[in-house]
N, C-alpha and C positions, 0 to 999 in steps of 0.2 A: 575043540573049537578054540581058536585064538581070539581073545577079546582085544578091544581097541587099546586098552592100557598096556597090554603086553607088546603090541606092535609099536606103540610109542616108545617104550623102553628100548626095544630092539633098534629102532632108528637112532635114538640118542647114543647107544653104545657103538653103532656103526659109523657115527660121524667122525671124520678124520681129525686127528690131533694136529692142528696147524702149528702149534708151538713146537712139537716134536719134528714135524716136517721142516720147519725153519731151521732148527738146530742141525738136523741131518744134512740139509743143504749146505750150511756154513761149514760143517765138519768136512764134507766132501770137497768143498772148494778151497778151504784153507790148508788142509793137510794136517791139522792139529787133532789131538785126541778129543773125542766127544766129552769125556769127563772134565778135561781142562777147560774146554769152552763153556760147558754147563756151569762149572764152578765160577768162572769169570763172569758169566751172565748173571748168575744168582746174586753176586755181590752188588750189582748195580741195577738189576731189573727184577721185577715180579712179572714173569712172562705170562702167567695166567691173566693178570690184570691188564697187561699190554694187549693181549688178544681181545679182551673185552673192550678196551679202549679203541682198538682198530674197528671192531664191529660197530661201535657207536659212531665213530668218526665218519665212516663210509655209509652210514644209514641215512641217506638223503635222496630225495627225488631229483632226477636230472632235469635242470631247467632247459627250456627250449632255446634260450639264447646261448649261442656257441661260446662266446667269450666268458659269460658267467659260469657255464659248465666247466670250462678249463680252469677258471679261477678256483672253483670249488675243489677240483682234483688237486691242484697245486697246494692249496691251503691244508687239505687233509693230509698230504704227505709231510708238509712242514710241521703240522701239529704233532704228528706221531713221531717223526724222526728228530724234531727240534733242530732242523737244518735251514739255512737261508736259501739255498738254491736246489732246484730239481728240474729234471727234464724227462718227458715220456716220449719214447719212440715207438711207432707202430709199424709193423711190417706189412708189406703188400706182396703176397705170394705170387700174384699174377705177373707183376713187373720185376720182382726180385729187389725192390727198393724199400726204403722206409720213409716215413715223413714224421716230423716232429709235431706232436699234438699241441704243444705250447705255441706253435707258430701261427695260430689263428690271430694272434695279436701282432705278429710280425710276418706277413705272408710272403716276404721276399726270399725266403730260403728255398733251396731246390732239393728235390728228392736225391738220395744217394744210394749207391749200390750197397746191398747187404754186406758184402765182403769188406767194405770200407770202414765198418764200425770197429773202433779200436779204443784202448785206454787213452791213447794220446788224443784221439778225436773227441772223446767224452770230456776230457780235461779242457780242450779248446772250446767245446760247446758250452760248458759251464764256467769257463774262465777261471779255473781253479786247478792247482796241482794235486790236490787231495780229493779224489772222487771214488765212491764205491757204487756199484750197480748190481742189479740182478735181473733175471729174465721174467717176463710175464707170460703165463701160459693160459690157454683157454681150451677146454675139452682135450687136453693132452697135447695140443699143438702150440708152437711158439706164437705168441701174440705181439711181443715187443720187448722193450727194455725200459726200466726205470733207473735213473741215476740221481744221486744226491751229492751235495758238497757243502762244506763250511757250516759247522755246528754254530748255533746261536750263542753258546756260552764261550766260544772261541777256542775250545779244546779240540785236539786232533780227533779224527774219526777212529773208531775202534771196532773190535769184534762185536760188541753189543749193538752198535749202530748197524752193522751188517745183519745181525739177527732181526732187529726191528724192521729194517727194509725188506728182508725176506718175508717176515710175517705180514707186513702191510701189503706186499705185492699180491698176496692171494685175494685180498678184498679189492685192491685197486684193479686187478684184471677184470673182475665182474663189472666194475663201474666203467672201465674203458669200453667193454663190449656194449654196455648200455649207451655210452656216449656215441660210439660209432653207429649204432642202430638209429639213435635219434638224429644224428647228423645226416645219415642216408635218407631218412624220412623227410627231413627238411629239404635236402638236395633234390629228392624226387619231386616234391611239391613245387619247388622253384622251377625245375625243368618242365614239368607239366604245364604250369601256368604260363611260363615263357613261350612254350610251343603253341599254346592256344592263342597267345597274343600274335605271334608271327603268322600262324595259320589264318587268322581272321583277316590279316592284311593281304596275304598272298591269294586267298580265295577270290578276292575282288579284282585282282590284276588280270588283264586279258591280253597284255602284250609284253614282250621281253623287257623293254625299257622300264616299264612300271615294276615288273618283278624284281629287277636288279636294284632299282631305286629303293623299294621297300626293304629288300634284304640288307643292303648296305647300311641304310638308316637304322635298321633294327639291330644288327650286329655291332654297329658302332656305339649305339646308345646303351643297349642292354648289357653288353659284355665288356664295355669300357675300353675298346680299342681307339687309339687316337686318330687312325686313318684307315680307310678301306677302299678297295678298288676292284672293279671287274675288268679283267683283261681277256680279250678274245684272240685266238690264234689266227694269224694270217698265213694260211697254208702256202701261199705263193712265195712269201719272203722268209717264213719261219720266225717272224717277229710277232710280238704281241701288241695289240692296239688297246689302249685304255679307253673304254667306251663310257664307263660311269665311275665316278670317284666321290668319296665322302671325306671331307677334311673338317674336323671340329664341328660335325653335325651339318655342314653345308654340302648339298649335293650339286654336282656338275655332271651333265650328261652330254655325250658327243656321239650318240647313236645315229643321228640323222646323217644321211649319205653326204650332204654338203659340208660336213664338219670334219672330213678326213684330215685336213691340214692342221687342225687344232688338237688332234689326238696325240698324246704322248706315246712313244714307241719303246717297247721293252725288247732290247736286242737279245738274240739267241733264246727267245722264249720257247722255241721248239725243244731245245735241250733241257730246259727246266721241266717241261711237260713230260719228257722222256724220263727224267730223274724221278718225277712224281710217280709215273707209271710203274717204275721198278720197285717202289716201296709200298704201292697201293695194296699189295697182297697182305701186308702185315698191319697196316693202319690206313684209314681213309683220309689222311691228311699229311701234309709235310710241315713239320715244325722246325723252323730255322732259328736256332738260338745264337745270340751274339749279333754284332753290328754288321758282319760281313758275310758274303757268299763268295767263297773263293778269295780272290785278291781284290774284290770290289765291295764297297759298302752297299748295304741293302738300299739305301737312298738312291745310289747311282744305278743299281741294277733295275729298280722299279720306277725310275724317273720321278723321285719324290723331292728332289732338291729345290724345285721351284715352289713347293708348298711348305716344306719343313727344312730345318737345318740338317746339314749332311750327317752329323753324328747323333741326330735326335732319335733315330730308330734303333731299338735294342733287340728286337726279335720280330719274327713274322710267322703267321700261320697261313698256309696255302691250302685252299679247299678246291677240289676239282669240280668242273661243270661239264658233265658228259653230254654228248649228243643223245637226245631221247631215242632216236631210231637205232643208232649203231653202238652206242655205249662208249665210243671213242671220246677222249678228252678234247674238247674244242675251246676251252678257256678255263680260267681260274678266278676265284674270289680270294683276294689277298688282304689279310688283316695285319695291321702293324701296331706294335706297342712302343711307346716312347719312354717306358720305364722298364726296370729289370724284374718286375714282379712275375712270379710263376703263373702261367695260365692254368686256372683251376680245372679239376676234372669236370665240374659242372659246366664250365664254359666250353670245354671240348665236346662234351655230350650235346650241349645245345647247338654248337656249330655243326656237328655231324647230323643231328636230327633236322636242322634247318635246311641243310643241303638236300636231304631227302624230300622235304616239302618243295624246295625250289625245283627239283627234277620233275616232280608231279605237275607243278604250276607251268613249267616250260612245255611239257608235253601237251597240256591242255591249251596253252596259248598258241602252240604250233597248229593244232587242229582248228582253233578259232580263227587264226590269221589266214589259214588256207580257205576256210569257209567265207571269211570276210572278203578275201581277194576275189573269190568267185562271184560274190554278191555285189562287189564294188567295181566290176570290170564291164566295159562296153563290149558287146558281142562282136560288133563289126570291126572296130579299130584296135581292140585290145587295151585301149587306154582306160584310166580310172573313170568311172561314171560319176554322176552328181552326188550319190551317196558317199562314195569314197572321198570325193573332193571336200565335202563338208566335214567329214571326220578328220581329215588331215589339216584343214584350215583351223578347226577348233584346237587341235594339238599345237599348231604353230602360234596361235593367239595366246594359249596358256604358257607356252615356253617364253614368249615375248614379255609376258607379265613378270616372270621370274627374272629374266635377264633382258632388259630392253634392247630390241633390235628392230630395224625397219622391215616391213613386209609389204610387198606389192602384189597386186592381183591384176590380171589381164583378161579382158573379154574380147573375142574376135569372131568374126564369121566370114563366110565366102561371099564375095560381091556377086550379086545377080545369080545366086545359086538356083533359084526357081527356073530362070531362063536357061541355065546350063542343063538342068534335068529335062526341060521340055525339048531342048535342041539335041542333046546327045543320049538321052535315056537314063533311067534310074541306075542301071548297072554301071554306067560311066560315072554317074554322080557318086555312087558308093566308092568307085575306084579313086576318084578325086579326094574324097574324105580320108581314105586310107593313106594316100600319098601325102596329104597335108599332115596327118598324124605323125608319120615317120619323120617328116622334115622338122616338125616342132620338137620332137624328142631328141633328134640329132643335134639341135642347136641350143639346147639348154643344159644346165648342170644336172648332175645326178640328184642333187638336193631339191631341185625344182619339180613341180608336179604338173603334168599336162593332163587335161580332163576333157572328155567330150561331154559338154553340158547339155546338149540336146540338138537334134537335127544337124544343121551345118555350123552350129555355134560351139566354140571351144573356149576353155579358160586355162590360164597358166598361173600357178601360185609360185611366187618368187620370194622365199625367205631370205633374210639378211641382204636385202636389196633396196637401194635408194631409188627414188622416182626417176632421176635422170638416167641411171644405169638401166633401169627397166625399159624406158622409152627408147634408148639407143639399141638395146637388144631386139626389141620388137621391130624397130626400123630395119635392122639387118635381116631379120627373118622375113619381113614383108618384101624387102627388095629381092631376096633370093627366090621367093615364091613367084614374084612377078616375072622373073627371068627364066623360070622353069616351064617346060612344056610337058604336059602329062599325055602319055600315049594311051588311047582308049582301047576297049576290048576288040575293036575292029580296025585298029591302027589310026584312029582319029587323033589329031593334034589339038589338044585342049589347053588354052591359055587361062590361067586363074590368077586372081588378085584377092587380097584380103584387106579388111579394115579392122582396126583394133583400138580399144580404149583401155588406158592404164590408170590405176588408182593406187595410192599408197596409204597404208595404215601406219600412223606414227606410233610406234610402240612406246615411246616416251610418255604419251598421253594415257597409255593403258595402266601404268604403274599406279596402284592404289585406286584405280577406277572401279566404280560399282556397276558399270555398264555390263550387261550380260554378253557373253561371248557371241551368241547368235545374233544379237543386235549389232555388234561390231562388224560381223561378217556380212550381214544384210546391207548395212550402210556402205561397206567397201564395194560390194558387188553392184549396188545401185549407182555408186559414183562411177565405177568402171563402165557400166552399161550406158550411163549418160554420155561419157566420153566417146564410146563406140557410136552412139547416135550422132554426136557432133562430127565425127570422122566421116560418116556416111553423108551427112548433110553438106559437108564441105567438098564432096566429090569422090569419096571412097578411095581405096588403095592408099591409105595413110594411117598414121597413128596419132591419137590425141591423148593427153595425160593431165591428171590433176591430183593434188594431195587433199 
């Protein structure tokens, strides 16, 4: 039976001799005889003492602050090798590139291909003609490279420095693994907390505009992009329409139908979507580095020159927005950087995960919007009902609070409608209501909302409309209706007129106002109803208006 003391002795005897490994490595690399190198080393080094010094120097707990951890690694190498400069390069087997560990204090450097590492490159990296380096290994696989330059005593680097670096590399590799593990843990925690943050915002969003507003605000603030935009594909023209954008934290939305003329247009957007689709198999984003896409600047391609200087954009990250039902790309979220910093892996991971949440939120919003449309539609005319009208009016009031614009509301009904029903019957009464509904819709803008408020009473919501323009519009509609003859179910010729009252909500008074939105809506409707009453009192078939 083997006792514990015997096992302990066996383990000690089986421990690798790092000094000998270091000497063997230098011998193999230099081409000189082992005896010559050992004799040279012994003149200036006590290798056993140096190994003990290495063990002591790297015997520290890795701090959770990334910069402090790198400082510790740098100082440890300096103390052992007595050199002024050092650099630690870590390989990424997945991408075939490396990154410089020291760059946490200078995040502007870009990853390079593994094959680009050379003596000349290390000299440039350390800004010194005299550089020695060795490889770092972990579990028998290459982990990276450590290189040093410029002895503190001003003497040239020698074989003894090579041996010291090789000796230190064994301990350094262990600490680099600890550093990478710690960094990954911090990164994972950041990603998880960030995703919880954006998820909490998106879970409350019930329409597409709100989803994209939250997403752009989040990506812009959390990931440090100077500008973000959501661009939807116009399949008719192949162009992109900028529906929402965020510049320096300020959101502008052009999703409402009446704002088509104010939307920036991204030319040949369909080609960009096709380009994205071709690379989507390898990575779920398109990263454009540099200021240009083809022969055009990114600012020109994405219509950013009115918000930023032409040369301000240094790179772009394009994220797809697929259709929830078909999976086809119907738009993109575009993020722009005004500096040349590398987009971190954490930022890319957050962006990818965010788009997954956006996709789920859009699917949910589509179902909710369909259900809301069914609940907000009038069965007879197909127009929006009172519920839908209030929802839209609330949204327009809130939009006017952010960006003051005038809003008008119209209330109108059919003159002598009870008499019409009594004379021609309820079927013809319904026919008249459907005919009027069609005329209202045909004579207003897409951004306007026509609603059947109840019975023969209709309302029209006119965003971005002054009182005089609203009154002129309603006079034209009233005149067209009075000149129209409705053919009844049995060929009856039915003449119809309407009366209307128009009221304006002065959005300038809403800025900073503490009045509740529903109070503003109720007051506007009450004023429009009062003007409708005036129109009826003054003889019907006319329009009255007030602000």
